Structure formats: C-alpha cells, structure tokens
N, CA, C and O of each residue as an XYZ file, in Angstrom:
592
protein
N      -5.356    -28.756     19.797
C      -4.875    -28.848     18.424
C      -5.018    -27.488     17.753
O      -6.026    -26.804     17.930
N      -4.028    -27.108     16.999
C      -4.034    -25.813     16.318
C      -5.113    -25.760     15.241
O      -5.422    -26.761     14.595
N      -5.666    -24.590     15.070
C      -6.620    -24.370     13.974
C      -5.967    -23.491     12.909
O      -6.648    -22.781     12.170
N      -4.624    -23.550     12.843
C      -3.888    -22.780     11.837
C      -4.315    -23.221     10.440
O      -4.752    -24.353     10.234
N      -4.179    -22.314      9.503
C      -4.536    -22.603      8.118
C      -3.317    -23.097      7.361
O      -2.239    -22.512      7.466
N      -3.480    -24.164      6.605
C      -2.437    -24.704      5.751
C      -2.582    -24.034      4.387
O      -3.703    -23.800      3.934
N      -1.466    -23.722      3.726
C      -1.543    -23.064      2.425
C      -2.174    -23.974      1.380
O      -2.873    -23.504      0.482
N      -1.928    -25.282      1.495
C      -2.521    -26.204      0.537
C      -4.036    -26.135      0.668
O      -4.573    -26.208      1.774
N      -4.711    -25.996     -0.440
C      -6.166    -25.860     -0.427
C      -6.606    -24.408     -0.487
O      -7.798    -24.132     -0.622
N      -5.656    -23.464     -0.387
C      -5.979    -22.040     -0.500
C      -6.392    -21.748     -1.936
O      -5.770    -22.237     -2.879
N      -7.450    -20.945     -2.098
C      -7.940    -20.608     -3.437
C      -8.014    -19.089     -3.574
O      -8.687    -18.413     -2.795
N      -7.310    -18.565     -4.579
C      -7.396    -17.155     -4.932
C      -8.415    -17.046     -6.056
O      -8.354    -17.794     -7.032
N      -9.356    -16.108     -5.918
C     -10.385    -15.963     -6.938
C     -10.524    -14.531     -7.394
O     -10.286    -13.599     -6.626
N     -10.910    -14.356     -8.647
C     -11.167    -13.046     -9.236
C     -12.577    -13.068     -9.804
O     -13.034    -14.097    -10.303
N     -13.271    -11.930     -9.730
C     -14.620    -11.878    -10.269
C     -14.581    -11.937    -11.789
O     -13.626    -11.490    -12.423
N     -15.629    -12.493    -12.350
C     -15.719    -12.615    -13.803
C     -15.834    -11.252    -14.467
O     -15.395    -11.080    -15.605
N     -16.422    -10.278    -13.768
C     -16.548     -8.912    -14.284
C     -16.254     -7.941    -13.152
O     -16.086     -8.352    -12.004
N     -16.191     -6.667    -13.469
C     -15.935     -5.671    -12.427
C     -17.221     -5.250    -11.722
O     -17.190     -4.385    -10.847
N     -18.351     -5.854    -12.093
C     -19.630     -5.464    -11.482
C     -20.316     -6.574    -10.702
O     -21.296     -6.310    -10.006
N     -19.835     -7.804    -10.796
C     -20.508     -8.919    -10.114
C     -19.531     -9.693     -9.253
O     -18.402     -9.960     -9.665
N     -19.969    -10.052     -8.057
C     -19.123    -10.787     -7.121
C     -19.305    -12.286     -7.323
O     -19.723    -13.002     -6.413
N     -18.982    -12.755     -8.541
C     -19.000    -14.173     -8.880
C     -17.564    -14.525     -9.238
O     -16.991    -13.939    -10.157
N     -16.978    -15.479     -8.517
C     -15.539    -15.694     -8.594
C     -15.121    -16.847     -9.493
O     -15.802    -17.869     -9.580
N     -13.987    -16.661    -10.160
C     -13.314    -17.686    -10.948
C     -12.033    -18.014    -10.185
O     -11.280    -17.110     -9.824
N     -11.783    -19.287     -9.939
C     -10.550    -19.674     -9.240
C      -9.343    -19.404    -10.134
O      -9.373    -19.676    -11.334
N      -8.296    -18.873     -9.541
C      -7.037    -18.640    -10.247
C      -6.131    -19.808     -9.882
O      -5.658    -19.902     -8.749
N      -5.890    -20.690    -10.833
C      -5.176    -21.922    -10.560
C      -3.678    -21.778    -10.393
O      -3.072    -20.811    -10.854
N      -3.090    -22.764     -9.720
C      -1.647    -22.929     -9.597
C      -0.959    -21.860     -8.748
O       0.174    -21.484     -9.049
N      -1.615    -21.360     -7.693
C      -0.995    -20.363     -6.813
C       0.095    -21.031     -5.982
O      -0.139    -22.068     -5.361
N       1.291    -20.433     -5.971
C       2.421    -20.965     -5.201
C       2.717    -20.125     -3.971
O       3.106    -20.664     -2.935
N       2.537    -18.801     -4.069
C       2.776    -17.890     -2.950
C       1.775    -16.753     -3.025
O       1.319    -16.375     -4.104
N       1.440    -16.212     -1.856
C       0.515    -15.069     -1.813
C       0.837    -14.203     -0.594
O       1.076    -14.721      0.497
N       0.842    -12.886     -0.787
C       1.031    -11.958      0.327
C       0.117    -10.748      0.154
O      -0.195    -10.344     -0.966
N      -0.301    -10.183      1.272
C      -0.939     -8.867      1.286
C      -0.139     -8.030      2.285
O       0.054     -8.435      3.431
N       0.314     -6.885      1.849
C       1.098     -5.987      2.703
C       0.328     -4.691      2.907
O       0.073     -3.952      1.957
N      -0.039     -4.424      4.155
C      -0.753     -3.193      4.496
C       0.145     -2.334      5.356
O       0.907     -2.844      6.177
N       0.057     -1.021      5.166
C       0.908     -0.112      5.924
C       0.120      1.116      6.371
O      -0.935      1.440      5.824
N       0.662      1.778      7.370
C       0.164      3.084      7.809
C       1.403      3.894      8.189
O       2.276      3.387      8.892
N       1.487      5.122      7.741
C       2.665      5.917      8.090
C       2.640      6.346      9.552
O       1.585      6.406     10.184
N       3.812      6.640     10.065
C       3.912      7.224     11.395
C       4.035      8.732     11.232
O       4.789      9.211     10.385
N       3.299      9.471     12.036
C       3.386     10.929     12.016
C       4.094     11.361     13.288
O       3.640     11.073     14.395
N       5.197     12.045     13.119
C       5.982     12.513     14.260
C       5.304     13.759     14.839
O       5.232     14.796     14.179
N       4.815     13.649     16.063
C       4.151     14.777     16.731
C       4.987     15.277     17.909
O       4.474     15.930     18.818
N       6.284     14.960     17.877
C       7.185     15.415     18.938
C       7.242     16.940     18.939
O       7.147     17.587     17.897
N       7.396     17.483     20.122
C       7.503     18.937     20.257
C       8.554     19.265     21.313
O       9.163     18.376     21.908
N       8.745     20.538     21.523
C       9.703     20.972     22.544
C       9.281     20.509     23.928
O      10.119     20.420     24.826
N       7.999     20.211     24.122
C       7.505     19.729     25.407
C       7.705     18.227     25.586
O       7.530     17.714     26.691
N       8.067     17.514     24.523
C       8.206     16.057     24.584
C       9.470     15.671     25.347
O      10.490     16.356     25.274
N       9.383     14.566     26.077
C      10.566     14.029     26.749
C      11.145     12.867     25.935
O      12.230     12.371     26.237
N      10.426     12.445     24.916
C      10.878     11.437     23.962
C      10.066     11.647     22.685
O       9.064     12.361     22.702
N      10.486     11.038     21.588
C       9.752     11.205     20.327
C       8.370     10.584     20.471
O       8.203      9.520     21.067
N       7.393     11.272     19.910
C       6.014     10.811     19.971
C       5.473     10.643     18.551
O       5.760     11.441     17.659
N       4.692      9.595     18.368
C       4.148      9.307     17.044
C       2.668      8.964     17.154
O       2.208      8.426     18.161
N       1.940      9.287     16.095
C       0.557      8.835     15.961
C       0.449      8.166     14.589
O       1.209      8.494     13.677
N      -0.486      7.237     14.441
C      -0.613      6.584     13.133
C      -1.302      7.505     12.124
O      -2.211      8.263     12.463
N      -0.845      7.414     10.886
C      -1.485      8.130      9.793
C      -2.583      7.269      9.177
O      -2.967      6.243      9.739
N      -3.077      7.687      8.034
C      -4.128      6.927      7.353
C      -3.588      5.589      6.859
O      -2.566      5.549      6.174
N      -4.262      4.500      7.199
C      -3.788      3.204      6.715
C      -4.021      3.058      5.218
O      -4.953      3.624      4.647
N      -3.158      2.295      4.622
C      -3.241      1.986      3.205
C      -3.884      0.606      3.092
O      -3.528     -0.300      3.845
N      -4.812      0.433      2.174
C      -5.426     -0.881      1.982
C      -4.399     -1.947      1.674
O      -4.572     -3.112      2.031
N      -3.333     -1.546      1.013
C      -2.229     -2.458      0.777
C      -2.066     -2.880     -0.664
O      -2.810     -2.472     -1.555
N      -1.075     -3.705     -0.852
C      -0.766     -4.294     -2.151
C      -0.693     -5.800     -1.948
O      -0.124     -6.270     -0.963
N      -1.267     -6.553     -2.873
C      -1.173     -8.012     -2.804
C      -0.255     -8.495     -3.924
O      -0.150     -7.866     -4.977
N       0.401     -9.618     -3.676
C       1.302    -10.236     -4.645
C       1.033    -11.731     -4.675
O       0.816    -12.359     -3.639
N       1.052    -12.289     -5.873
C       0.878    -13.738     -6.010
C       1.878    -14.261     -7.033
O       2.144    -13.617     -8.048
N       2.422    -15.431     -6.753
C       3.283    -16.135     -7.697
C       2.577    -17.436     -8.042
O       2.127    -18.162     -7.155
N       2.482    -17.727     -9.329
C       1.743    -18.890     -9.800
C       2.567    -19.668    -10.821
O       3.489    -19.124    -11.429
N       2.229    -20.944    -11.004
C       2.733    -21.687    -12.150
C       1.920    -21.197    -13.340
O       0.696    -21.328    -13.344
N       2.585    -20.630    -14.356
C       1.882    -20.048    -15.497
C       1.154    -21.118    -16.301
O       1.705    -22.185    -16.575
N      -0.074    -20.827    -16.672
C      -0.893    -21.708    -17.499
C      -1.289    -20.946    -18.758
O      -1.909    -19.886    -18.668
N      -0.943    -21.469    -19.926
C      -1.263    -20.770    -21.165
C      -2.259    -21.530    -22.024
O      -2.513    -21.156    -23.169
N      -2.822    -22.595    -21.471
C      -3.760    -23.394    -22.250
C      -5.199    -22.985    -21.931
O      -5.420    -21.976    -21.261
N      -6.144    -23.734    -22.389
C      -7.547    -23.382    -22.185
C      -8.212    -24.221    -21.099
O      -9.438    -24.324    -21.067
N      -7.429    -24.818    -20.215
C      -7.999    -25.609    -19.132
C      -8.613    -24.690    -18.081
O      -8.398    -23.478    -18.100
N      -9.362    -25.268    -17.182
C     -10.014    -24.461    -16.147
C      -8.998    -23.774    -15.238
O      -9.298    -22.717    -14.683
N      -7.791    -24.350    -15.068
C      -6.794    -23.685    -14.218
C      -6.266    -22.420    -14.877
O      -5.818    -21.509    -14.181
N      -6.310    -22.343    -16.199
C      -5.828    -21.155    -16.905
C      -6.885    -20.063    -16.957
O      -6.535    -18.892    -17.106
N      -8.165    -20.400    -16.840
C      -9.248    -19.429    -16.972
C      -9.098    -18.260    -16.007
O      -9.259    -17.110    -16.416
N      -8.796    -18.521    -14.742
C      -8.624    -17.458    -13.763
C      -7.425    -16.584    -14.083
O      -7.473    -15.368    -13.902
N      -6.329    -17.208    -14.566
C      -5.154    -16.428    -14.936
C      -5.467    -15.508    -16.111
O      -4.978    -14.379    -16.157
N      -6.274    -15.976    -17.061
C      -6.681    -15.132    -18.186
C      -7.588    -13.993    -17.718
O      -7.536    -12.898    -18.278
N      -8.416    -14.233    -16.704
C      -9.279    -13.173    -16.154
C      -8.434    -12.074    -15.506
O      -8.780    -10.895    -15.592
N      -7.326    -12.456    -14.858
C      -6.424    -11.462    -14.267
C      -5.809    -10.616    -15.379
O      -5.744     -9.392    -15.262
N      -5.359    -11.257    -16.454
C      -4.771    -10.530    -17.581
C      -5.808     -9.612    -18.231
O      -5.491     -8.479    -18.593
N      -7.041    -10.094    -18.378
C      -8.096     -9.262    -18.972
C      -8.352     -8.023    -18.120
O      -8.549     -6.934    -18.659
N      -8.351     -8.176    -16.804
C      -8.543     -7.041    -15.907
C      -7.390     -6.049    -16.037
O      -7.608     -4.838    -16.059
N      -6.162     -6.566    -16.125
C      -4.987     -5.706    -16.284
C      -5.071     -4.938    -17.602
O      -4.855     -3.727    -17.634
N      -5.387     -5.650    -18.695
C      -5.455     -5.019    -20.010
C      -6.568     -3.981    -20.110
O      -6.441     -2.997    -20.840
N      -7.656     -4.198    -19.379
C      -8.795     -3.275    -19.425
C      -8.606     -2.074    -18.496
O      -9.441     -1.169    -18.475
N      -7.524     -2.063    -17.736
C      -7.227     -0.986    -16.778
C      -8.422     -0.766    -15.853
O      -8.862      0.364    -15.637
N      -8.934     -1.864    -15.316
C     -10.080     -1.792    -14.401
C      -9.619     -1.390    -13.009
O      -8.579     -1.851    -12.538
N     -10.378     -0.547    -12.361
C      -9.963     -0.068    -11.042
C     -10.573     -0.865     -9.892
O     -10.086     -0.773     -8.766
N     -11.614     -1.636    -10.140
C     -12.270     -2.313     -9.022
C     -12.793     -3.694     -9.357
O     -14.005     -3.907     -9.370
N     -11.911     -4.628     -9.625
C     -12.312     -6.028     -9.713
C     -12.536     -6.535     -8.303
O     -11.931     -6.022     -7.362
N     -13.395     -7.533     -8.136
C     -13.586     -8.196     -6.845
C     -12.573     -9.327     -6.735
O     -12.324    -10.036     -7.709
N     -11.985     -9.499     -5.545
C     -11.001    -10.542     -5.275
C     -11.384    -11.275     -4.003
O     -12.009    -10.706     -3.108
N     -11.002    -12.551     -3.933
C     -11.287    -13.344     -2.735
C     -10.172    -14.366     -2.544
O      -9.772    -15.048     -3.488
N      -9.678    -14.465     -1.318
C      -8.690    -15.467     -0.943
C      -9.347    -16.364      0.090
O      -9.678    -15.910      1.185
N      -9.539    -17.635     -0.245
C     -10.180    -18.582      0.675
C      -9.096    -19.466      1.284
O      -8.355    -20.153      0.580
N      -9.024    -19.429      2.616
C      -8.067    -20.253      3.356
C      -8.768    -21.523      3.799
O      -9.831    -21.474      4.419
N      -8.176    -22.646      3.483
C      -8.756    -23.945      3.792
C      -8.294    -24.398      5.166
O      -7.111    -24.674      5.365
N      -9.211    -24.478      6.104
C      -8.892    -24.919      7.453
C      -9.276    -26.381      7.577
O     -10.402    -26.760      7.258
N      -8.357    -27.192      8.034
C      -8.607    -28.634      8.125
C      -9.768    -28.968      9.055
O     -10.303    -30.075      9.004
N     -10.170    -28.005      9.919
C     -11.291    -28.272     10.818
C     -12.628    -28.092     10.113
O     -13.682    -28.328     10.705
N     -12.588    -27.668      8.831
C     -13.818    -27.526      8.069
C     -14.398    -26.123      8.088
O     -15.436    -25.885      7.470
N     -13.761    -25.188      8.776
C     -14.244    -23.808      8.819
C     -13.314    -22.942      7.993
O     -12.297    -22.463      8.495
N     -13.654    -22.739      6.732
C     -12.826    -21.933      5.856
C     -13.086    -20.457      6.113
O     -14.189    -20.075      6.504
N     -12.064    -19.625      5.894
C     -12.193    -18.183      5.998
C     -11.855    -17.561      4.657
O     -11.024    -18.083      3.913
N     -12.504    -16.439      4.350
C     -12.248    -15.757      3.085
C     -11.931    -14.294      3.352
O     -12.586    -13.643      4.166
N     -10.920    -13.786      2.660
C     -10.571    -12.365      2.697
C     -11.030    -11.794      1.366
O     -10.628    -12.280      0.309
N     -11.875    -10.760      1.409
C     -12.418    -10.168      0.185
C     -12.008     -8.706      0.082
O     -11.936     -7.995      1.085
N     -11.740     -8.264     -1.149
C     -11.386     -6.864     -1.387
C     -11.674     -6.510     -2.842
O     -11.987     -7.382     -3.653
N     -11.567     -5.231     -3.160
C     -11.659     -4.773     -4.540
C     -10.384     -4.017     -4.876
O      -9.706     -3.501     -3.988
N     -10.065     -3.955     -6.147
C      -8.894     -3.188     -6.569
C      -8.391     -3.620     -7.934
O      -8.825     -4.635     -8.478
N      -7.465     -2.833     -8.486
C      -6.923     -3.119     -9.813
C      -5.722     -4.060     -9.775
O      -5.101     -4.262     -8.732
N      -5.414     -4.622    -10.925
C      -4.177     -5.377    -11.117
C      -3.100     -4.362    -11.486
O      -3.289     -3.568    -12.408
N      -1.977     -4.378    -10.780
C      -0.892     -3.425    -11.040
C       0.196     -3.996    -11.947
O       0.841     -3.257    -12.691
N       0.398     -5.318    -11.880
C       1.425     -5.929    -12.735
C       1.050     -7.356    -13.085
O       0.351     -8.032    -12.331
N       1.528     -7.809    -14.248
C       1.291     -9.153    -14.753
C       2.572     -9.550    -15.481
O       2.804     -9.110    -16.607
N       3.411    -10.383    -14.844
C       4.729    -10.700    -15.385
C       4.911    -12.201    -15.533
O       4.779    -12.950    -14.565
N       5.217    -12.639    -16.757
C       5.479    -14.050    -17.040
C       6.983    -14.214    -17.216
O       7.624    -13.426    -17.911
N       7.544    -15.249    -16.577
C       8.977    -15.496    -16.714
C       9.270    -16.991    -16.711
O       8.504    -17.788    -16.169
N      10.379    -17.352    -17.318
C      10.815    -18.742    -17.346
C      12.326    -18.800    -17.444
O      12.976    -17.821    -17.810
N      12.874    -19.953    -17.114
C      14.315    -20.131    -17.210
C      14.633    -21.612    -17.371
O      13.772    -22.471    -17.181
N      15.879    -21.894    -17.723
C      16.330    -23.269    -17.875
C      16.156    -24.006    -16.549
O      16.439    -23.448    -15.489
N      15.702    -25.228    -16.602
C      15.504    -26.074    -15.424
C      14.519    -25.477    -14.423
O      14.670    -25.667    -13.216
N      13.531    -24.770    -14.907
C      12.522    -24.196    -14.029
C      11.201    -24.096    -14.793
O      11.193    -24.065    -16.023
N      10.103    -24.047    -14.071
C       8.799    -23.907    -14.703
C       8.562    -22.446    -15.103
O       9.243    -21.542    -14.618
N       7.593    -22.228    -15.991
C       7.162    -20.875    -16.306
C       6.378    -20.361    -15.118
O       5.550    -21.075    -14.553
N       6.642    -19.113    -14.736
C       5.973    -18.512    -13.587
C       5.203    -17.264    -14.001
O       5.545    -16.589    -14.971
N       4.177    -16.987    -13.252
C       3.398    -15.763    -13.420
C       3.430    -15.032    -12.080
O       3.046    -15.589    -11.051
N       3.886    -13.793    -12.100
C       3.881    -12.957    -10.894
C       2.900    -11.819    -11.142
O       3.049    -11.062    -12.101
N       1.900    -11.702    -10.277
C       0.915    -10.633    -10.410
C       0.832     -9.865     -9.097
O       1.112    -10.403     -8.026
N       0.444     -8.603     -9.199
C       0.237     -7.799     -7.997
C      -0.921     -6.857     -8.240
O      -1.276     -6.560     -9.380
N      -1.502     -6.394     -7.152
C      -2.632     -5.479     -7.268
C      -2.797     -4.645     -6.016
O      -2.159     -4.902     -4.995
N      -3.635     -3.673     -6.098
C      -3.915     -2.750     -5.002
C      -5.184     -3.204     -4.289
O      -6.124     -3.678     -4.926
N      -5.207     -3.058     -2.958
C      -6.417     -3.306     -2.175
C      -7.094     -1.948     -1.992
O      -6.651     -1.135     -1.181
N      -8.164     -1.705     -2.747
C      -8.875     -0.421     -2.664
C      -9.880     -0.380     -1.529
O     -10.196      0.689     -1.007
N     -10.379     -1.544     -1.150
C     -11.372     -1.604     -0.092
C     -10.778     -1.040      1.185
O      -9.570     -1.139      1.398
N     -11.595     -0.457      2.027
C     -11.108      0.157      3.249
C     -10.060     -0.701      3.924
O      -8.976     -0.207      4.234
N     -10.340     -1.942      4.155
C      -9.362     -2.808      4.799
C      -9.449     -4.219      4.284
O      -8.696     -5.078      4.741
N     -10.321     -4.490      3.366
C     -10.606     -5.871      3.038
C     -11.385     -6.440      4.221
O     -11.368     -5.868      5.311
N     -12.048     -7.533      4.013
C     -12.842     -8.111      5.113
C     -12.598     -9.599      5.213
O     -12.503    -10.295      4.203
N     -12.497    -10.085      6.451
C     -12.420    -11.518      6.717
C     -13.807    -11.996      7.092
O     -14.505    -11.340      7.865
N     -14.202    -13.111      6.562
C     -15.508    -13.680      6.887
C     -15.473    -15.182      6.620
O     -14.556    -15.687      5.973
N     -16.467    -15.877      7.118
C     -16.585    -17.299      6.789
C     -16.757    -17.419      5.287
O     -17.445    -16.607      4.668
N     -16.133    -18.431      4.701
C     -16.208    -18.619      3.259
C     -17.628    -18.990      2.853
O     -18.301    -19.775      3.520
N     -18.065    -18.404      1.742
C     -19.388    -18.740      1.189
C     -19.262    -19.200     -0.226
O     -20.265    -19.526     -0.861
C-alpha cells in the first residue's frame, strides 16, 4: 500500500513572531507549491566533445499558496492575518511549517524561514474570495522531519 501523502489534512503554519518557532495554522489552504532552482554553469571549452555543465548555487526557492480568503475573527482567519502582519512589517525571517498528513499516522513537516513577498486578495462573480500569497525560502534548503 502506498504511503503517499494526501493534500487533505495538510496544514500550513506561520510563527506568531519572527523570533519564536510557535506556529499558527493558516486556514483554508487550497493549493501549495515550493519551487527550488539551481542555475546551470556552462563549462564547455575547446577541448569539449559536447556541452558540459556544472550546477551553480541552489536557491532556497519561492513558495506559493492559494487559500479561501477569511476576513473574520475566527481561528481560520488568524493565520491569514499573521501572514499579512508579516508582509506589512517587512520581516525577513518568519518561521514557516508545512505539515503533510499521512494516513499511516506518520506526518512529515517541511520547515523554513523567509519573508512574505506578496499578499493578494481577489474575487469574482460566481466564485469565492481567494487569497494568493508567496514568499522566499531563506533557509539553506528547508528541512523535512517528522512532525512535532
């Protein structure tokens, strides 16, 4: 049987402050991605028989999340307000955690630090209000570990 992670039950969390690793759940997450890259450095020379490349410095990446926007004072809105507060304060190192819920009971968490780069609220006819946020992964690579 697969031990793949189902998106349902996934929890994105942000620290309450930029100095303590105590997380507030960010409610109503619909999509989440982390994109990490490393450039290719062309080291081909006249001696090469084909193009040669080596990896450059990896980038911690950028994360993106799409959520159902919450503007009330319920607990699901609290995490969304913490993201906005971090964006407004121009903080460079909030703590973040993505907990993947594994049906086998062994959850995994990806942790990183970094700023919020964008906070966009949008709505349209016949659709819910959405919140799209993105941020930078400043941590060397982020870390995967058992959820705590």
